[in-house]
C-alpha positions in Angstrom: 0.4 24.1 17.8 1.4 22.2 14.7 0.6 24.1 11.6 0.2 27.2 13.7 -2.6 25.7 15.7 -4.6 24.2 12.9 -4.3 20.8 14.5 -7.6 20.9 16.4 -7.5 18.8 19.5 -10.9 20.1 20.8 -13.3 22.1 18.8 -15.1 23.4 22.0 -12.1 24.7 24.0 -9.5 27.4 24.0 -5.9 26.3 23.9 -4.5 27.1 27.4 -1.7 29.2 25.8 -4.5 31.7 24.8 -6.4 31.6 28.0 -9.7 29.9 29.0 -13.3 29.8 27.9 -14.0 32.3 30.7 -11.4 34.6 29.2 -13.0 34.1 25.8 -16.5 35.0 27.1 -15.1 38.2 28.7 -13.4 39.1 25.5 -16.6 38.6 23.4 -18.6 40.7 26.0 -16.1 43.6 25.9 -15.9 43.5 22.1 -19.6 43.5 21.7 -19.9 46.5 24.1 -17.7 48.3 21.6 -19.9 47.1 18.6 -17.0 44.9 17.4 -18.1 41.6 15.9 -16.3 38.4 16.6 -15.4 36.0 13.7 -13.7 32.7 14.5 -11.6 30.6 12.3 -13.4 27.3 11.8 -11.4 24.3 10.5 -13.9 21.6 9.5 -11.6 19.6 7.2 -9.5 17.8 9.9 -8.7 17.4 13.5 -5.5 16.7 15.4 -4.4 13.1 15.7 -4.7 13.8 19.4 -8.5 14.7 19.1 -10.7 12.2 21.0 -12.6 11.4 17.8 -9.5 10.3 16.0 -8.0 8.5 19.0 -11.3 6.5 19.1 -11.3 6.0 15.3 -7.8 4.7 15.4 -8.4 2.3 18.3 -10.0 -0.4 16.1 -11.5 -1.0 12.7 -14.8 -1.7 14.6 -14.7 1.7 16.4 -18.0 3.7 16.2 -15.9 6.6 15.1 -13.9 4.7 12.4 -15.9 6.2 9.6 -15.5 9.7 11.0 -12.2 9.8 9.1 -11.0 8.7 5.7 -9.4 5.2 6.1 -8.4 2.9 3.3 -6.6 -0.4 2.7 -3.2 -0.5 1.1 -3.0 -0.7 -2.7 -2.3 -4.0 -4.4 1.5 -3.3 -4.2 1.2 -2.6 -0.4 1.7 1.1 -0.6 -0.8 4.0 -0.2 -4.2 3.6 -1.7 -3.5 6.1 -4.4 -1.2 8.9 -5.5 -2.7 11.7 -3.6 -0.3 14.3 -2.2 -0.5 16.4 0.9 -0.8 20.1 0.5 2.5 20.3 2.3 4.2 17.7 0.0 4.7 14.0 0.1 2.0 11.3 0.3 -1.3 12.3 1.8 -1.7 8.8 3.3 -0.2 7.7 6.7 0.1 4.0 7.6 -1.4 3.0 10.9 0.2 -0.1 12.3 -2.4 -0.7 15.0 -5.3 -1.2 12.5 -3.4 -2.1 9.3 -4.9 0.7 7.2 -3.9 4.1 5.9 -5.6 7.3 7.0 -5.8 10.4 4.7 -4.4 13.8 5.6 -4.6 16.8 3.2 -2.1 18.6 5.3 0.2 17.3 8.1 0.1 13.6 9.0 -0.9 14.8 12.5 -4.1 16.4 10.9 -6.3 13.5 9.7 -9.2 14.5 7.4 -12.7 14.1 8.6 -15.1 12.1 6.5 -17.8 14.6 5.5 -19.9 11.9 3.9 -20.7 10.6 7.4 -23.9 12.3 8.7 -22.6 12.0 12.3 -19.6 14.1 11.4 -21.8 16.8 9.8 -24.0 16.8 12.9 -21.0 17.0 15.3 -19.6 19.9 13.3 -23.0 21.7 13.4 -23.0 21.2 17.1 -19.5 22.9 17.2 -20.8 25.9 15.4 -23.8 26.2 17.7 -21.5 25.9 20.7 -19.6 29.0 19.6 -22.7 30.9 18.5 -24.2 30.4 22.0 -21.0 32.0 23.3 -21.7 35.1 21.2 -19.6 34.5 18.1 -21.0 36.5 15.2 -19.6 34.4 12.3 -17.0 32.1 11.0 -14.2 32.1 8.5 -14.1 28.5 7.1 -10.6 27.2 6.5 -9.6 24.5 4.0 -13.1 24.2 2.6 -11.7 23.3 -0.8 -10.6 19.9 0.5 -13.7 18.9 2.5 -14.7 16.0 0.2 -12.5 13.4 -1.4 -13.2 11.2 -4.4 -15.3 8.4 -2.9 -13.6 5.9 -5.2 -10.1 7.1 -4.2 -9.0 7.3 -7.8 -5.5 8.5 -8.6 -5.0 12.2 -9.4 -3.9 12.9 -12.9 -0.1 13.0 -13.2 1.3 16.6 -13.1 4.6 16.6 -15.1 5.9 19.6 -13.1 5.2 18.0 -9.7 7.6 15.9 -7.6 7.5 14.3 -4.1 8.5 17.6 -2.5 6.1 19.8 -4.5 2.6 20.2 -3.0 -0.3 20.0 -5.5 -1.7 23.1 -6.9 -4.6 24.6 -5.1 -7.5 24.9 -7.4 
């Protein structure tokens, strides 16, 4: 429940604190009986660092899921690849000792960003949407869509003279 539950550990499950998939199915059925439509919050930008995809991605640079996330080598000075900041302040890059690279996170370090340039990521996320639609979901609110794609060249952001390490970048 980091970031109020936006650290997605499994896109096709209900967190046990909210019940089960059976509970969800019963809820959808009862709501539809009352002509109430069900809209889910869909978070396609990132997963939890506990998600099976990221655990696999982090296991090795040779992992089949490595390119499912945004990984990069250190800059020439040994620090983060660029000056990008997290929306919550501080660097948007987290060093991973096990594989000797940084991973990118627009939000918390426990919320690594997915690499939407990878067609397997796009296909997996389409499967997630289909999973919920088959369960009767009527639509989705897409969260964090403004940060789905990063500069492929990882160029520094322009310097904001009003920003500092504790000030998140402006949303825009």
